[in-house]
N, C-alpha and C positions, 0 to 999 in steps of 0.2 A: 277677935282681936289678936294682929301677927305681930311679933318682935322679934327682931334679930339678936341672935345670941353673940355676945363678945368675940368668939371664934370665928364667927360668920362664915362657919360651915352647915347651919342649920336654921330654922326659923320656927318658933314655937306657937301652936295655935290654941288657942282657948276655947272650947264650944260646948256649952252644956256644961255635963259635968265632968269633962275629959279633957287633958292639956296634951297635945300630942307634939311629936317632933318631927318635923318635913326637911329633908335635908336641899341644900342650895346646888343648884348647877350656874355653871360660871362661865362665859364663853371666851373665847381669845381677846377679846377687846374689854372683858371688863361687866359685860351684859349679865346680870344676875336674874336667876327664874326660881321660883317656888317647885320643886319637882312633888306632885300629887297624886303620881300613880298610885299610891298606896291609900290615899286618902279615905275611899269606901270601905277598904277593909278597915283602917285604923279606927273607923268613926262606926262601926256596926254596933249597932244597939246602945250608941249614945242617948242619955234621957236630956231632951232640950225640953224646958217648963214642965218637966213631970212626965213628959212622953217619949217614949222609946221610939229612937227612928230604927228600923230593922233595915238591913241593905247598908246604913252608913249614908251621907252625903256626899253632894258632889258639889263642884263649882258651876256658876251660873255667868257667864258671860258673852249674850248676844253678840255676833258679829267678831266676834273671838279679838275685842282688840286689845286684851291685856293677856290673852293665852298664847305660849310659843307651842306648836304642833309640832316640831322636831328641831332635831341638832343637824344643822348645815354648814358644809365649809365651802360652799358656792358664792354667794353674793353678801357683802354687808352694808348696812346702812346705819348711818347714824345722824336722824334726823333732826336733831337739836344744833347738829352742826353743819348739816347740809355736805353729808358725806356718803358717797356710794363708791364701792370697790366691788370689782371682779376678781375672785378668788386673790385678792390680797393689792390688788392693782388699781389705785384711783382712777377714776373714769375719766377725770380731766387730764390723767398724764395718756392714757390710752389714747384719746381724742387727739393729744397734742402731738404725739409721735405719727398719729395717722395709720396706725392700723386699720386695716381692710376688715370687715365684718367677718369673713370667714378665720383671720387670724382670731379674732375675738369669741367667735363660736366653737374654734376648737379649745381656747383657753377656758371656757366655762364647762364646755362639753369632758375634756381629757386633763383639766388640772392645769396646764402651761401654756406658755405662749409656743407655737410650733416653728422648729428649725427649718429653713429652706427646704431641705429634704421630706421633712414631714407636711409639710403644705403642699408640695407639688403632688406626694402621694395622695394625700387628701382630697385635693383639686381632681388629680387621675378619676376618685373615686366618684366623686361629684360628678363630673362628665359623663362616667359611664353608667349614672342612673339617673340622667335628667327626665330620659324619654319616659312615656306612659306607655302602658301597653295599647295597641291600637283598636282594641275593645273597648277601652274607655271613650273611646269618639262617641260611642253609642250612649255611653252614660250623657257626655253632655249634649248629644243631639236629643235627648228624652227630655232636658230640662225645658221647663216653660222659657220665653223670652222675659229680658228685665229680672230674673231670678236673682234674689239677695246671695251675694259673692261669698259670706261669710256660711250661709247654710250649704251654697255648694262646696265651700272649701272643707267645712268636716265632713259632708257625706262622700267626700271624692277622697281624701286622705284613707277613710277605712277602706274602701271600696278598692283604692290602687293596692293595699296590701294584700288585697285576697290573690294577687298575681303572684305575690312572693311567699307561699304560707308557711314556710320554713321562718323567715323573719317574724312571723307572728308568734312564734315560740322559742324566740333567741334565748339565750342565758344571759343575761346582763353582766356576768360574771368572767363571760367568754369576751375578750378585748377583739377578737377578730369578728364575731358575729355582730358584737356590738358595734364597732367602728364602722361596718357594713350598713347595718340597718339605720344609724345615725346620717350616714352622708346619704343614704337612700332618700330619707324622710327629708331631709335638708333641702334635698335637691331638688325633689319632685312638688314639694311645697310652693316653690317656685313656680314650675311649670304650670301646676293647678290653676294657680292665682291668676298667672296670665291668660291661661285659655278661659277661665271662669268670666274674666273682661272681655277678651274677643267676644265670646257666647252672648253676653249681656246686650253689646254693641252690634251684633250682627255682621262682624268681619269674619274672615277666615282665619282658623288657627294657624299661629306659626311654629313651627316648631324651633326648638333649641338649637344654637348654634355651637358646636364643641371648640371652636376658634375662641370663645368670649369667655370672659370670668363671669364670676357669679354674678355680680350687679349688673354688668353691660348685656350677659343674656337675658336677665329677666326684662329690662327696658326694650331690648330687641325683640322679646316675642310680645310685649305689651303695645307697641307703636309702630313696629314694620307691618306694611303691608306687601301684597306681590308685586305690585309694579314698582315699590318704593320702601328698601331696606332703612331701617332707622339707625343712625350712628349717633350716640349718646357721646355727649361732650364730657372731658374730664370735671369740669365743673359739675355737672351732674352725677355723674359717678361718685365723686368725693361725696357730694351731701347725701345721695340715698345712701353710701356706705354708713356715714355719720350717724343716721336716722336709725337703720338697722341696728348699729352698735349700740345707741344709747338705750334702747328699747329691748335687747337681747336676755334682760335678766332684770329682777325686781324684789328679790326674797319671796316671801309668802301670801301673795296678791291672791287674789280671788281665783283667777284663773289656774296659777301653779299651782295652787292648794289643791284645785280640782284636779289635775294630772293627778298629784300625788296621792290624793285620796283613793282616785280610781284603781292609780297602780297599786293602792296596798291590798286591791283583792287579788292581786296577781295578774290584773289585765295587761296584754299586750302593749308595748310602746303605742303602736298606732292607733289602737283605741283612746289610751291615754289620753295621746295627744290631740284626737279628736274632741275629747270631752272639753278640753281647755278650749277650743278653738270655740266650742259653743258658749262657754262662761267669757270668753273675750266678746261677743258679739253682743253682751247687753251693756246697755248705752250708757249705765254706771260705771264701767269699766273700761271698755274699748272705745266709746263713741266720746269722748271728752273733746277732741282736736276737731271733731264734726260740728261740737256744739260752739266752739270758740270761733270756726270759721263762719257759720250762721250768724253769729253775732256780730261780728265785725262787717259782715254783708250788708247788715241792717243798718248800721252806721254808715256804710258807704253810698246805702241808695237814700240816705237821710231819712230814714225811717223812725229813727232815733240818735241821741247826742252819748259821746261818752260820759261828759256831766249827768246826763239823765239815767245811764246805765251805773255811774258810782253812786248817785243819789238811792238808787231802788234797790243797789245790795246794799248799803248803807242802813236802809229802811226794814233790811231782812224780806223785801218782796220778792226778789230774787237772787240766785245763788251766782254769780259772778264765775261763767265757764273759763276754766284756766288759771284761776287762784286757791292757795291753796293745799293742800294736800295732809292726809292723814297722818304721815309717818314726818315729812319736813315742815320746820316749825322755822327755818331759815329758808333762803333761796334755794329751789330745786336745781343741784349742780348740773343737772341735764340740759336744764333751761337756758342757764347763762351759755354752755357751747353752742346751743342751737340756734339762740338768737346771733352770735358772731357769724356762725356759716350761711343763715339767712340772708344776712346785710350784703354778706360778702357773695353770695348766690346770687340774688336779684343784678346786683351792681355789675356783675360778670355777663348774665344774660342780658343785658340791658330791659329788664321788665319794668313794667311802671307797678307802682308797688303802694298801693292806696291802703290795703289791708294792714302792710306791716307799718306805715306811716300811723295808721287808727291803733293798731296795737301797741305803739312804743306811744302814744300818747295818753292811754288807758294805762299803762305800767306806770309812766312818769308820775300822773296824777296818785294813784295807788301806792306808790311806796312812799310818798309824802306825806300821804293823809293817816291822820292819828286814830281814825278806824281800824285802818287795813293793817298798821304797824302794832296797835295793840293787840289785833286777832292775827297777827302774824301770817296773813294772808299775803304771802307772795306769789309771782308767776310759776307755776309749774312747765313740764316739758311739754303738754298739750299746748300751751299757750301760743306756742311758734312753728310746732311741727306740721301743724296744716298748713300752715303758710308756705313751710317749704315743701313739702307734696305737691301743691299746687303750682308751684313755680315749675316743677321737675315734670309737671302735666300728668298727675296724678288726679283721678276725679275723687270726688267726696266720698261714692260709694265704694270706694276701694281703699280708704284710710284704714280702717280696721284689718281689714287683710293685708295689709302693709305690718301693721301692728303684728298679727300673726305669724308672718313670715319672720320677723325677729324673733319674737320670743319662743319661738319653735327651738333656737339653742337652748335658752334656759329650760324649757319642756323636758327635754331630753336628757340634760344633767341632772333636772330634779328627779324625775320619773326613775333614772336608775340608781341615783343617792336613796331614794325611797327603797327600793327593791333589795338593794346590798347593805341596808341598815341592820345588824345583827338584834333579833328579837322582836323584829318589829311586827304587829298586828295589824290586822285591816282594823280600818280607823271606823269608828261607831262610836260617836257622840251620844251623851244622854241628854234628856229633855227634863224640865219641870213640868209635869203635866196641870193643867187648870181647866179642864173640860168638867162634865158633870161625874159626881160620886157615882158609885153602883146604882144600877136602878134595876127593879122589878118588872118582868114581864106581865101584863093581864091576861091571863090564860083562858078568861070567860070572853075576853074582847075579840069580834070576830076580825077577820083581816080582808 
């Protein structure tokens, strides 16, 4: 039994024959956590049902649904109210103001929106570090055709860092060294992503163009061919900037927690970011918008109907991709923003939009259905993001790579915060062992 004291500075835990006080940790927005860092020490030798527990007790929370792994100043989410903020700024305001992805990345990484001079200096760093070492061509040439772009991205991020060994040992407290490493990683991940796509489709690799900004340069490397350069429209550039901004960070999700956990061993930024890419590659994390597009295409091909999908979801035979979120109990604020941009994007590009029409029909039914309302299953950012990427020309197998490009900003910031946390120790969760008790070897039995 856990009870809050009147002073709300601690909680009392009654366990077995012992009552202990546990301090509370309160966040900027009033979030409250019970600090159990001394739980094992305080419960060492406690008697439970007449049995002593040597070493004390631990908490049990599979999936970490109720566990705060850190204190962070980067991203705030209030799922009950549908709020997402980067460094205190509401995501809707950042989008409405029209900040570019690099502006938002700098906000997340360095803590403040950049001045014009800071933006220009950082853009110069991105430009100077966008090329890969020419020996990396051998890396791409050695890959099998049609290789998984996420596997290529994860490996290439690590490999590319080997050409700058000094950056593998940067001090995160050194502003100049960290800024260079952050710029190098943000810039090169874009180049690697485009190179991996070209390799997969058998086209010649296109080098970065130093005259282009971050997003235009990426689209140039993706879609230009030797005899025909690609010039992205302002509409496409705005849409992709928004996509990257909305995915730049999202608190302690699976991949971000992976980056922080790997970083807690004092692993360098590049190796830690590579681990985040691998975590994001899992279909339950980074592949949700792919599942949405596949579902909408089935409806478009008349293999199923919107009403049939709704029925299957209500009978719990399927989970409807793009609906619901572990954190958001209201409409995902990113979904609302991206839906508006998709509508504008398709109109300005004069694209036929059958998938968008189907998605809107599905959303309209779900938002007025008692089952979805009771379960608080609202569209999340993945519901419309795949449609946006398709309209820009990004193939489905590159969707998660785009997610990784965006989330790199958050991973860089989260890695540094973990490394600079006073008293931080290597992360090492405990377990509740449920295997066989001690067994005795039969010394007489032959092997």
